C-alpha positions as CSV (number, residue, x, y, z in Angstrom):
1,M,87.8,114.1,71.8
2,L,90.5,112.1,73.5
3,T,94.2,113.0,73.9
4,T,96.9,110.4,74.1
5,L,100.6,110.0,74.4
6,E,101.9,107.1,72.4
7,L,105.0,105.0,71.6
8,R,104.9,102.2,69.0
9,W,107.1,99.8,67.1
10,F,106.4,97.4,64.2
11,V,108.4,94.3,63.4
12,R,108.1,91.9,60.5
13,G,107.2,88.3,61.2
14,T,105.7,86.7,64.4
15,P,106.8,87.6,67.9
16,A,109.4,85.2,69.3
17,N,108.5,83.0,72.2
18,E,110.5,85.2,74.6
19,V,108.5,88.2,73.6
20,E,105.2,86.4,74.3
21,H,106.5,85.1,77.6
22,W,107.7,88.6,78.5
23,F,104.3,90.1,77.8
24,N,102.2,87.3,79.4
25,V,104.4,86.6,82.5
26,D,107.1,89.1,83.2
27,C,105.4,92.5,82.5
28,P,104.2,94.6,85.4
29,G,100.5,95.4,85.6
30,K,97.3,93.6,85.0
31,L,96.3,91.6,81.9
32,L,93.1,93.0,80.3
33,G,91.1,89.9,79.5
34,S,91.8,87.4,76.7
35,P,93.5,88.3,73.4
36,E,91.1,90.2,71.1
37,K,90.7,89.2,67.5
38,R,89.3,91.7,64.9
39,E,89.8,93.3,61.6
40,D,90.2,97.1,61.2
41,L,89.9,99.0,57.9
42,Y,92.3,101.9,57.4
43,L,91.9,104.7,54.9
44,Y,95.2,104.8,53.0
45,T,96.5,108.4,53.2
46,P,99.9,108.6,51.4
47,E,102.3,111.3,52.4
48,C,100.0,112.2,55.4
49,D,101.5,110.4,58.3
50,Y,99.8,112.7,60.9
51,L,96.3,111.5,60.0
52,N,94.9,108.1,60.9
53,I,91.3,107.1,59.8
54,K,89.9,103.7,60.4
55,L,86.6,101.7,60.7
56,R,86.6,99.6,63.8
57,Q,83.7,97.4,64.8
58,G,81.0,99.7,63.5
59,R,82.5,103.0,64.4
60,L,84.7,105.6,62.7
61,E,87.9,106.7,64.5
62,V,89.9,109.7,63.4
63,K,93.3,110.4,64.9
64,W,95.4,113.5,64.3
65,R,99.0,113.8,65.5
66,K,99.3,117.0,67.4
67,A,103.0,116.8,68.3
68,E,106.1,114.7,67.8
69,L,107.7,114.6,71.3
70,G,111.1,113.3,70.4
71,I,113.1,110.1,70.7
72,L,113.1,108.1,74.0
73,Q,116.2,106.0,74.8
74,L,115.0,103.4,77.2
75,G,117.7,101.1,78.4
76,E,119.6,99.0,75.9
77,C,116.6,97.5,74.1
78,W,114.1,100.3,73.4
79,E,114.5,103.4,71.4
80,G,111.4,105.0,70.0
81,K,109.5,108.1,68.9
82,A,106.9,109.5,71.4
83,E,103.9,111.3,69.9
84,K,100.8,113.1,71.1
85,W,97.6,112.3,69.3
86,L,94.0,113.6,69.3
87,K,91.2,111.1,68.7
88,W,87.6,111.4,67.7
89,I,85.2,108.5,67.8
90,C,81.9,108.4,65.9
91,D,79.6,105.6,66.8
92,D,76.9,104.3,64.5
93,S,73.9,102.7,66.3
94,D,72.8,100.6,63.4
95,Q,76.4,99.9,62.1
96,Q,75.4,100.3,58.5
97,S,76.3,103.7,57.3
98,M,79.8,103.3,58.8
99,I,80.6,100.1,56.9
100,P,79.6,100.2,53.2
101,A,79.3,96.8,51.7
102,N,82.0,97.5,49.1
103,V,84.6,99.2,51.4
104,V,86.8,96.1,51.6
105,E,87.2,96.1,47.8
106,E,88.1,99.7,47.6
107,K,91.8,100.3,47.0
108,A,91.7,103.3,49.3
109,W,91.0,101.0,52.3
110,V,93.4,98.5,53.8
111,G,92.1,95.6,56.0
112,V,94.4,94.8,58.9
113,K,93.6,91.6,60.9
114,K,94.7,91.8,64.5
115,V,95.2,89.6,67.6
116,R,95.8,92.1,70.4
117,S,96.7,91.4,74.1
118,Q,96.7,94.3,76.5
119,R,98.0,95.2,80.0
120,H,97.4,98.2,82.2
121,Y,100.0,99.6,84.7
122,Q,100.0,102.9,86.5
123,G,97.8,104.7,84.0
124,V,99.5,103.4,80.9
125,T,98.0,100.8,78.7
126,Y,100.3,98.7,76.5
127,E,99.8,96.0,74.0
128,L,101.3,93.2,72.0
129,T,99.6,92.8,68.7
130,Q,100.0,90.3,65.9
131,L,99.1,91.8,62.5
132,S,98.1,90.3,59.1
133,V,97.8,92.5,56.1
134,R,98.0,91.7,52.3
135,N,99.6,88.3,53.0
136,E,102.2,89.8,55.3
137,V,102.6,89.1,59.0
138,W,103.9,91.6,61.5
139,W,103.8,92.3,65.2
140,S,103.7,95.5,67.2
141,I,104.3,96.7,70.7
142,A,102.6,100.0,71.7
143,L,102.2,102.0,74.9
144,E,99.5,104.7,75.4
145,M,98.4,107.0,78.1
146,F,95.4,109.2,78.1
147,V,96.0,112.9,78.9
148,P,93.6,114.2,81.6
149,E,91.1,116.7,80.2
150,G,92.6,119.5,82.4
151,N,96.0,119.0,80.9
152,R,95.1,119.0,77.2
153,N,96.0,122.6,76.7
154,D,99.3,122.3,78.7
155,S,101.8,123.6,76.2
156,S,104.6,121.7,77.9
157,L,103.1,118.4,76.7
158,G,103.6,119.6,73.2
159,V,107.3,119.8,73.4
160,Q,108.4,117.1,75.8
161,V,107.2,113.8,77.1
162,D,105.1,113.6,80.2
163,P,107.4,112.5,83.0
164,H,104.9,109.9,84.4
165,F,104.5,108.4,80.9
166,Q,108.3,108.2,80.4
167,E,108.8,106.7,83.9
168,I,106.3,103.9,83.4
169,V,107.5,103.1,79.9
170,S,111.0,102.9,81.3
171,Q,109.9,100.5,84.0
172,V,108.2,98.3,81.4
173,S,111.2,98.4,79.1
174,Q,113.4,97.0,81.9
175,T,111.5,93.8,82.0
176,Y,111.5,93.3,78.2
177,R,113.0,90.2,76.7
178,G,113.3,90.0,72.9
179,P,114.9,91.6,69.9
180,K,116.0,95.2,70.2
181,L,113.2,97.7,69.3
182,E,115.0,100.5,67.4
183,C,114.0,104.0,66.4
184,D,113.7,103.1,62.7
185,R,110.9,100.7,63.6
186,S,109.0,103.2,65.7
187,F,106.1,105.0,64.0
188,A,102.3,105.1,63.9
189,Y,99.9,103.1,61.7
190,P,99.9,105.7,58.8
191,T,103.6,105.4,58.3
192,W,103.6,101.6,58.6
193,L,100.8,101.3,56.0
194,A,102.6,103.7,53.6
195,R,105.7,101.5,53.8
196,L,103.6,98.4,53.1
197,T,102.0,99.8,50.0
198,R,105.1,101.2,48.3
């Protein structure tokens, strides 16, 4: 089991040139390789925004939101909802039982094509992802930090944002160039998918 602190936004359309330039040139930290292209399959769970189940490259990933940590106001451009998630990963060595042949055709599953670029800075990984789902195009910015195993039961993390995570996110936000990322665009994948399928 993994524990993460996360902050994410979704925006309709494609990222503006200034957003891509910001991520590729102006951001602090190290780029993690070339952009990754893949398609993930999400189990649609209406009215259950605290549960995220997906098939990714031959493995099943289950995420459970343990806590909503409140709204972060980060400079003039970023305002978002920080959350704490638990994640379980189930690998399948032959990659057959995890990907049924007909899963793509099932209405309960939603295919999301992604082109994801990542950076890592001071223990926080953040990403710029272009998304394509059901003939719609979106983009997303997300920041994530793994919680060390010894801190998973720290009750303080359940009611407030880890100071290190907040500090690094604040530093990254100060370099951002692009449209304002507001709180009403800040949520995890289950909420985003629910809005798409209404």
